C-alpha positions as CSV (number, residue, x, y, z in Angstrom):
1,M,17.4,26.9,10.9
2,V,14.3,26.6,13.0
3,R,12.9,29.9,11.5
4,C,13.7,28.6,7.9
5,A,12.1,25.3,8.5
6,S,9.1,26.9,10.0
7,G,8.7,29.1,6.9
8,F,8.9,26.2,4.5
9,S,6.8,23.8,6.6
10,S,3.6,24.0,4.4
11,P,4.2,22.8,1.7
12,P,7.3,21.1,3.3
13,K,10.3,22.2,1.1
14,V,13.1,22.3,3.8
15,C,15.7,20.4,1.8
16,T,15.9,22.7,-1.2
17,N,15.2,26.1,0.6
18,C,17.1,25.6,4.0
19,I,20.3,23.8,3.0
20,D,22.6,26.8,3.7
21,Q,20.9,27.3,7.2
22,Y,21.4,23.5,7.8
23,I,25.1,23.5,6.9
24,N,25.7,26.7,9.1
25,L,24.0,24.7,12.0
26,K,26.3,21.7,11.5
27,Q,29.3,24.0,11.2
28,T,28.4,25.6,14.6
29,E,27.9,22.2,16.0
30,H,31.2,21.2,14.9
31,D,32.9,24.3,16.3
32,T,31.4,23.9,19.7
33,Q,32.3,20.2,19.9
34,M,36.0,21.2,19.1
35,L,36.3,23.5,22.0
36,T,38.5,21.3,23.9
37,N,41.3,23.7,24.4
38,I,39.2,26.1,26.5
39,S,38.2,24.9,30.0
40,S,36.2,26.3,32.9
41,L,37.5,26.9,36.5
42,D,37.3,23.1,37.3
43,N,39.2,22.2,34.1
44,T,36.1,21.0,32.4
45,T,36.3,21.8,28.6
46,C,33.6,24.0,27.1
47,A,32.5,21.1,24.8
48,S,31.8,18.9,27.9
49,V,29.9,21.8,29.5
50,I,27.8,22.5,26.4
51,Y,27.0,18.8,25.6
52,G,27.5,16.6,28.4
53,N,28.1,18.3,31.9
54,Y,24.4,18.6,32.9
55,L,21.2,16.3,33.2
56,V,20.0,17.9,29.9
57,S,22.0,19.5,27.0
58,Y,19.6,21.8,25.2
59,S,22.0,22.3,22.5
60,W,22.4,18.7,21.8
61,E,18.6,18.1,22.0
62,I,17.9,20.9,19.5
63,S,20.6,19.7,17.1
64,D,19.5,16.1,17.3
65,A,15.7,17.0,16.8
66,I,16.6,19.0,13.7
67,Q,18.7,16.3,12.4
68,R,16.3,13.5,12.9
69,R,12.9,15.1,13.0
70,I,13.4,17.5,10.2
71,W,16.3,16.5,7.9
72,D,16.2,12.9,8.1
73,Q,12.3,12.5,7.9
74,S,12.4,14.9,4.9
75,R,14.7,12.4,3.2
76,C,16.9,15.3,2.1
77,D,19.8,13.1,1.4
78,S,17.8,11.6,-1.5
79,C,17.8,15.0,-3.3
80,L,21.3,16.5,-2.4
81,K,24.6,15.6,-1.0
82,I,26.6,17.6,1.5
83,H,30.3,17.7,1.0
84,S,31.4,18.4,4.6
85,D,34.5,20.3,5.4
86,F,33.8,21.9,8.6
87,Q,37.5,22.0,9.7
88,H,38.3,24.5,6.9
89,R,34.8,26.0,7.0
90,N,34.3,25.2,3.3
91,S,31.4,22.8,3.3
92,T,29.4,22.7,0.0
93,F,26.5,20.7,-1.5
94,T,25.4,19.3,-4.8
95,Y,22.0,18.2,-6.0
96,E,21.3,14.6,-7.2
97,D,20.9,14.0,-11.0
98,S,17.4,12.6,-10.4
99,T,16.4,15.9,-8.6
100,L,17.9,18.1,-11.5
101,N,16.2,16.1,-14.2
102,F,12.9,16.3,-12.4
103,D,13.4,20.2,-12.1
104,V,14.1,20.4,-15.8
105,K,11.0,18.3,-16.7
106,L,9.0,20.3,-14.3
107,K,10.0,23.7,-15.7
108,Q,9.2,22.4,-19.3
109,W,5.8,21.6,-18.2
110,R,5.3,24.9,-16.5
111,G,6.5,26.8,-19.6
112,C,4.1,24.9,-21.6
113,I,1.3,26.1,-19.3
114,N,2.5,29.6,-19.5
115,N,2.7,29.6,-23.3
116,V,-0.9,28.2,-23.6
117,T,-2.4,30.6,-21.0
118,E,-1.0,33.5,-22.8
119,H,-3.4,32.9,-25.8
120,S,-6.2,30.8,-24.2
121,A,-7.9,30.5,-20.9
122,N,-9.6,27.3,-22.0
123,T,-8.4,24.4,-19.8
124,T,-9.1,22.0,-22.7
125,D,-6.4,23.7,-24.6
126,I,-4.0,23.3,-21.6
127,C,-4.8,19.5,-21.4
128,E,-4.4,19.0,-25.1
129,N,-1.1,21.0,-25.6
130,C,0.7,20.1,-22.5
131,M,-0.2,16.4,-22.1
132,D,3.1,15.2,-23.4
133,H,5.1,17.4,-20.9
134,F,2.9,16.1,-18.1
135,N,3.3,12.4,-19.1
136,T,7.0,12.9,-19.4
137,L,7.2,14.4,-15.9
138,F,5.0,11.8,-14.4
139,K,6.7,8.9,-15.8
140,F,10.1,10.1,-14.7
141,Y,8.9,10.7,-11.2
142,W,7.2,7.3,-11.0
143,Q,10.3,5.5,-12.3
144,I,12.3,6.8,-9.4
145,Y,9.5,6.5,-6.9
146,T,9.0,2.8,-7.6
147,A,12.6,1.9,-8.0
148,P,14.1,-0.2,-5.2
149,E,16.7,1.7,-2.9
150,R,15.8,5.0,-4.7
151,D,13.7,7.7,-3.5
152,F,12.8,11.5,-3.7
153,C,13.0,13.9,-0.9
154,V,9.8,15.4,0.5
155,D,10.3,18.6,-1.5
156,V,10.0,16.7,-4.9
157,E,7.2,14.4,-3.7
158,T,5.2,17.5,-2.5
159,T,5.9,19.3,-5.7
160,M,4.7,16.4,-7.8
161,N,1.6,16.0,-5.7
162,D,0.6,19.7,-6.1
163,T,1.2,19.2,-9.8
164,M,-1.0,16.2,-10.1
165,N,-3.7,18.0,-8.0
166,I,-3.7,21.0,-10.3
167,W,-3.7,18.8,-13.4
168,H,-6.4,16.4,-12.4
169,N,-8.7,18.2,-10.0
170,V,-8.4,21.9,-11.0
171,W,-8.0,21.6,-14.8
172,R,-9.8,18.2,-15.0
173,C,-7.0,16.8,-17.3
174,G,-6.5,13.1,-17.7
175,D,-3.3,11.1,-18.0
176,D,-4.0,10.8,-21.8
177,F,-5.9,13.6,-23.4
178,K,-9.5,12.4,-24.4
179,P,-12.6,14.5,-24.8
180,V,-15.1,14.1,-21.9
181,D,-18.0,11.8,-23.2
182,R,-20.6,11.8,-20.5
183,H,-23.0,9.7,-22.8
184,H,-20.4,7.1,-22.9
185,D,-19.9,7.1,-19.2
186,V,-23.6,6.8,-18.6
187,T,-23.7,3.9,-21.1
188,M,-20.9,2.1,-19.5
189,L,-22.6,2.6,-16.0
190,I,-25.9,1.1,-17.2
191,F,-24.1,-1.8,-18.9
192,A,-22.2,-2.6,-15.7
193,S,-25.4,-2.4,-13.6
194,V,-27.2,-4.9,-15.8
195,F,-24.2,-7.3,-16.0
196,L,-24.1,-7.2,-12.1
197,G,-27.8,-7.8,-12.0
198,V,-27.7,-10.9,-14.3
199,I,-24.7,-12.4,-12.3
200,T,-26.5,-12.0,-9.1
201,F,-29.7,-13.6,-10.5
202,L,-28.0,-16.4,-12.0
203,F,-26.1,-17.0,-8.6
204,Y,-29.3,-17.1,-6.6
205,A,-31.0,-19.2,-9.3
206,G,-28.3,-21.7,-9.2
207,S,-28.4,-21.9,-5.5
208,Y,-32.2,-22.4,-5.4
209,I,-31.9,-25.3,-8.0
210,Q,-29.3,-27.0,-6.0
211,A,-31.2,-26.7,-2.8
212,E,-34.4,-28.1,-4.4
213,R,-32.4,-31.2,-6.0
214,A,-30.9,-31.9,-2.6
215,Q,-34.4,-31.8,-0.9
216,R,-35.8,-34.1,-3.5
217,N,-32.9,-36.6,-3.0
218,I,-33.6,-36.6,0.8
219,I,-37.3,-37.2,0.3
220,Q,-36.6,-40.2,-2.1
221,Y,-34.1,-41.7,0.4
222,S,-36.7,-41.4,3.2
223,R,-39.4,-43.2,1.3
224,M,-37.2,-46.2,0.4
225,N,-37.9,-49.6,2.3
226,P,-35.0,-50.8,4.6
227,P,-33.0,-53.6,3.1
228,S,-34.6,-57.0,4.3
229,A,-33.3,-59.6,2.1
230,L,-30.4,-60.6,4.3
231,R,-32.7,-60.7,7.3
232,S,-35.2,-62.8,5.6
233,R,-32.4,-65.2,4.7
234,L,-31.4,-65.4,8.2
235,L,-35.0,-66.0,9.4
236,S,-35.4,-68.7,6.7
237,S,-32.2,-70.4,7.8
238,S,-33.2,-70.3,11.5
239,T,-36.7,-71.7,10.5
240,L,-35.1,-74.5,8.6
241,A,-33.0,-75.4,11.5
242,D,-35.8,-75.4,14.0
243,D,-37.8,-77.5,11.5
244,F,-34.9,-79.9,11.1
245,S,-34.5,-80.2,15.0
246,S,-38.2,-80.7,15.4
247,S,-38.2,-83.4,12.8
248,S,-35.2,-85.2,14.2
249,T,-36.6,-85.3,17.8
250,T,-40.0,-86.7,16.5
251,Q,-38.2,-89.4,14.5
252,G,-36.1,-90.4,17.6
253,F,-39.1,-90.7,19.7
254,R,-40.6,-92.8,17.1
255,R,-37.7,-95.2,16.9
256,A,-37.2,-95.7,20.5
257,P,-39.7,-98.7,20.8
258,I,-38.0,-100.5,18.0
259,G,-34.6,-100.5,19.7
260,H,-36.2,-101.5,23.0
């Protein structure tokens, strides 16, 4: 199993290529764990000696590492299902329907590529004639990939990534076939640059106008005279009171001789 996993590590395709080795490993693990009728000299079963009689059980560590680090992290259960029958040594497996459908659509796309390349080496012909097959494959993959609680194993995911890399980066095909129009691309780039320039100019112009208005309002407020109407009224009232008091005192002094 380790040799097979190493051979299919790049690109990682352990689930679909090492399934037989994995079942054989689990069968051997089951057989050794069932060795309870054979004991050592101290009456310790062979299963305990292999898996739990020492500080470290290398058999258990290797089996656990393959299970968790290789099989589980590759999400192999998303692509196939193992029907375990280790007791009768008759374990089998079946592929999930999503994996089989993906393989069918992948072969249809590859068949289209082979048919086109037999008559033409022009990549434009590949893009034009096999676009429908690629879109069908990608839409099916994307539907499963984005669905909740559904997923593909790493084998399928790697295959789709390699397919997209060849389609887009090697053959320069798009998702929908359109002739490459560089003049149109340059025009759109110029239009976008001009649009961003106008937006930037309007933004800074608006900020400048707002700042000027705020500064003018501050200057106008600073030139206004302080409100003095109430103060003048208070002063006037105080002056009248003082005048009234002075007048009353003077009249009192003048009336004193008459009373006398």
